[in-house]
C-alpha positions as semicolon CSV with decimal commas, in nm:
position;residue;x (nm);y (nm);z (nm)
1;M;11,193;5,076;7,209
2;K;11,454;5,276;7,399
3;I;11,317;5,603;7,258
4;Q;10,964;5,509;7,368
5;L;11,089;5,422;7,717
6;I;11,277;5,749;7,747
7;G;10,968;5,937;7,629
8;L;10,754;5,757;7,887
9;L;10,999;5,839;8,167
10;V;11,007;6,206;8,064
11;C;10,626;6,223;8,064
12;M;10,610;6,060;8,408
13;A;10,865;6,310;8,542
14;L;10,666;6,602;8,401
15;L;10,340;6,472;8,547
16;R;10,507;6,417;8,885
17;G;10,640;6,774;8,873
18;I;10,293;6,909;8,798
19;A;10,139;6,703;9,078
20;Q;10,396;6,830;9,326
21;K;10,357;7,195;9,231
22;P;10,286;7,383;9,555
23;T;9,946;7,542;9,603
24;I;9,949;7,912;9,688
25;V;9,712;8,034;9,958
26;T;9,547;8,344;9,812
27;K;9,329;8,590;10,006
28;N;9,011;8,407;9,899
29;F;9,155;8,055;9,888
30;K;8,886;7,788;9,935
31;F;8,984;7,519;10,183
32;K;8,826;7,173;10,192
33;D;8,506;7,163;10,395
34;G;8,532;6,968;10,718
35;V;8,638;6,966;11,081
36;Y;9,007;7,023;11,157
37;T;9,135;6,904;11,492
38;T;9,480;7,060;11,453
39;F;9,632;7,367;11,294
40;T;9,878;7,140;11,108
41;D;9,591;6,958;10,937
42;W;9,455;7,292;10,824
43;Q;9,797;7,397;10,688
44;K;9,787;7,083;10,474
45;N;9,422;7,135;10,380
46;K;9,339;6,787;10,511
47;P;9,024;6,786;10,726
48;S;9,012;6,535;11,010
49;M;8,638;6,476;10,960
50;A;8,410;6,539;10,664
51;L;8,111;6,763;10,736
52;D;7,867;6,527;10,565
53;S;7,970;6,250;10,806
54;L;7,848;6,452;11,104
55;E;7,520;6,563;11,255
56;T;7,553;6,917;11,385
57;N;7,354;7,233;11,448
58;L;7,620;7,479;11,335
59;A;7,491;7,821;11,234
60;V;7,683;8,099;11,059
61;N;7,602;8,469;11,070
62;P;7,706;8,593;10,722
63;K;7,736;8,953;10,839
64;T;7,966;8,894;11,136
65;M;8,119;8,571;10,999
66;L;8,069;8,415;11,342
67;M;7,983;8,046;11,363
68;Q;7,816;7,887;11,665
69;V;7,807;7,512;11,727
70;E;7,632;7,347;12,020
71;F;7,707;6,986;11,926
72;A;7,848;6,758;11,658
73;R;7,827;6,379;11,643
74;H;7,918;6,105;11,398
75;K;7,623;5,983;11,191
76;K;7,736;5,620;11,190
77;T;7,829;5,576;11,556
78;H;7,626;5,861;11,712
79;Q;7,941;5,936;11,911
80;N;7,989;6,299;12,008
81;V;8,280;6,496;11,867
82;V;8,486;6,642;12,151
83;M;8,449;7,008;12,059
84;D;8,733;7,113;12,289
85;S;8,966;6,918;12,059
86;V;8,848;7,098;11,744
87;W;9,079;7,367;11,607
88;G;8,857;7,493;11,326
89;I;8,578;7,417;11,082
90;V;8,562;7,495;10,710
91;V;8,222;7,565;10,553
92;D;8,185;7,657;10,185
93;G;8,563;7,688;10,165
94;I;8,584;7,950;10,441
95;P;8,787;7,857;10,753
96;Y;8,638;7,939;11,095
97;I;8,875;7,912;11,390
98;K;8,768;7,861;11,748
99;V;8,758;8,154;11,988
100;S;8,685;8,168;12,359
101;K;8,321;8,113;12,457
102;S;8,368;8,318;12,772
103;E;8,504;8,615;12,579
104;L;8,185;8,623;12,371
105;N;7,963;8,526;12,665
106;K;7,814;8,238;12,464
107;K;7,710;7,888;12,568
108;A;7,778;7,742;12,224
109;Y;8,125;7,691;12,081
110;C;8,221;7,993;11,869
111;F;8,434;8,015;11,556
112;A;8,543;8,332;11,375
113;G;8,574;8,328;10,996
114;L;8,905;8,417;10,834
115;V;8,818;8,727;10,632
116;L;9,161;8,719;10,473
117;R;9,385;8,421;10,402
118;G;9,756;8,425;10,318
119;R;10,087;8,453;10,500
120;L;9,900;8,675;10,745
121;C;9,539;8,575;10,808
122;Y;9,292;8,830;10,941
123;F;8,973;8,778;11,143
124;N;8,760;8,975;11,385
125;Y;8,470;8,927;11,624
126;E;8,268;9,119;11,880
127;A;8,366;9,035;12,237
128;I;8,217;9,119;12,573
129;K;8,447;9,319;12,798
130;Q;8,369;9,321;13,168
131;T;8,443;9,652;13,338
132;K;8,348;9,826;13,660
133;V;8,213;10,179;13,665
134;P;8,161;10,403;13,968
135;I;7,800;10,470;14,067
136;T;7,729;10,736;14,328
137;A;7,421;10,748;14,553
138;Y;7,303;11,090;14,671
139;I;7,113;11,207;14,978
140;P;6,765;11,308;14,849
141;Q;6,722;11,596;15,090
142;T;7,054;11,766;15,024
143;G;7,171;11,627;14,692
144;E;7,508;11,555;14,853
145;P;7,691;11,234;14,751
146;Y;7,635;10,959;15,006
147;V;7,832;10,660;14,881
148;T;8,017;10,556;14,565
149;K;8,048;10,196;14,456
150;K;8,187;10,025;14,149
151;V;7,934;9,808;13,969
152;P;7,999;9,564;13,683
153;K;7,922;9,672;13,329
154;E;7,942;9,486;12,999
155;E;8,087;9,659;12,696
156;I;8,092;9,524;12,340
157;I;8,429;9,568;12,172
158;M;8,568;9,460;11,836
159;R;8,862;9,223;11,850
160;E;9,085;9,231;11,541
161;K;9,338;8,952;11,504
162;L;9,624;8,842;11,281
163;M;9,729;8,478;11,254
164;T;10,046;8,365;11,081
165;F;10,000;8,079;10,836
166;E;10,350;7,953;10,910
167;T;10,305;7,900;11,285
168;G;9,940;7,953;11,375
169;E;10,028;8,220;11,629
170;V;9,750;8,473;11,687
171;F;9,816;8,840;11,764
172;D;9,603;9,145;11,835
173;L;9,609;9,370;11,531
174;S;9,814;9,677;11,614
175;L;10,074;9,889;11,439
176;S;10,362;9,761;11,650
177;T;10,260;9,396;11,604
178;F;10,211;9,437;11,230
179;K;10,554;9,598;11,188
180;H;10,708;9,310;11,381
181;L;10,535;9,051;11,159
182;I;10,645;9,221;10,834
183;E;11,000;9,309;10,938
184;D;11,132;9,088;10,654
185;D;10,975;9,335;10,406
186;K;11,184;9,648;10,467
187;E;11,017;9,846;10,190
188;L;10,670;9,795;10,334
189;V;10,793;9,876;10,686
190;A;10,923;10,208;10,551
191;T;10,587;10,275;10,385
192;V;10,403;10,206;10,711
193;N;10,640;10,435;10,901
194;D;10,559;10,716;10,656
195;L;10,185;10,692;10,715
196;K;10,026;10,966;10,918
197;A;9,840;10,880;11,237
198;N;9,499;10,946;11,081
199;E;9,585;10,716;10,787
200;L;9,698;10,416;10,987
201;K;9,360;10,269;11,082
202;E;9,226;10,308;10,729
203;K;9,531;10,173;10,548
204;L;9,660;9,906;10,787
205;F;9,432;9,635;10,646
206;K;9,538;9,733;10,293
207;C;9,901;9,696;10,400
208;V;9,825;9,340;10,512
209;L;9,693;9,268;10,162
210;I;10,007;9,418;10,006
211;Y;10,232;9,211;10,232
212;N;10,052;8,887;10,145
213;D;10,067;8,963;9,772
214;R;10,441;9,026;9,789
215;N;10,513;8,737;10,025
216;P;10,308;8,437;9,909
217;V;10,262;8,129;10,123
218;Y;10,181;7,772;10,021
219;L;9,996;7,472;10,159
220;K;10,231;7,252;10,355
């Protein structure tokens, strides 16, 4: 009887150990579909609302990985989801995190898909940059400049971002920022420092992959 009890306790301990084994977040890790109201919920892979409990008109562009959502409401109560309180949405396992509507010049709420998951998460999106350019008017008879004014002009630029899984902080992707984020990996920092200027843009994303492989992160 005692031997059976000991065996049962050992089995329970082993099962508990297996159940508590941390889950690593790989580059293509599939999160649970749903709406996440906080970054902390996403770290735990625990959606605040299930997608199938909502009515929504969300649309995803598979090429740009940009999601647009005009509305979302609960099927049972018909109550609107406060989109300003939404941190991100996961569809087909891919997380999309909210970005500024004004930066994209969109009326709908916009979410950028995480192309890469891990200790450092990578995403990008096309933004509208407002600039002013000088326009000169000329005197028709003489061809001499008459007046110069600055007029607004919209320019499409690519925003590249890194987000840390540990804190949720978002940074513009740049060499200096990347080196700061990987300063705990001295060997990789040295490798980055040895890259030539014309190699940096091409190999920086690959270095992010290397860093994540060597420095795994787990669901909270």
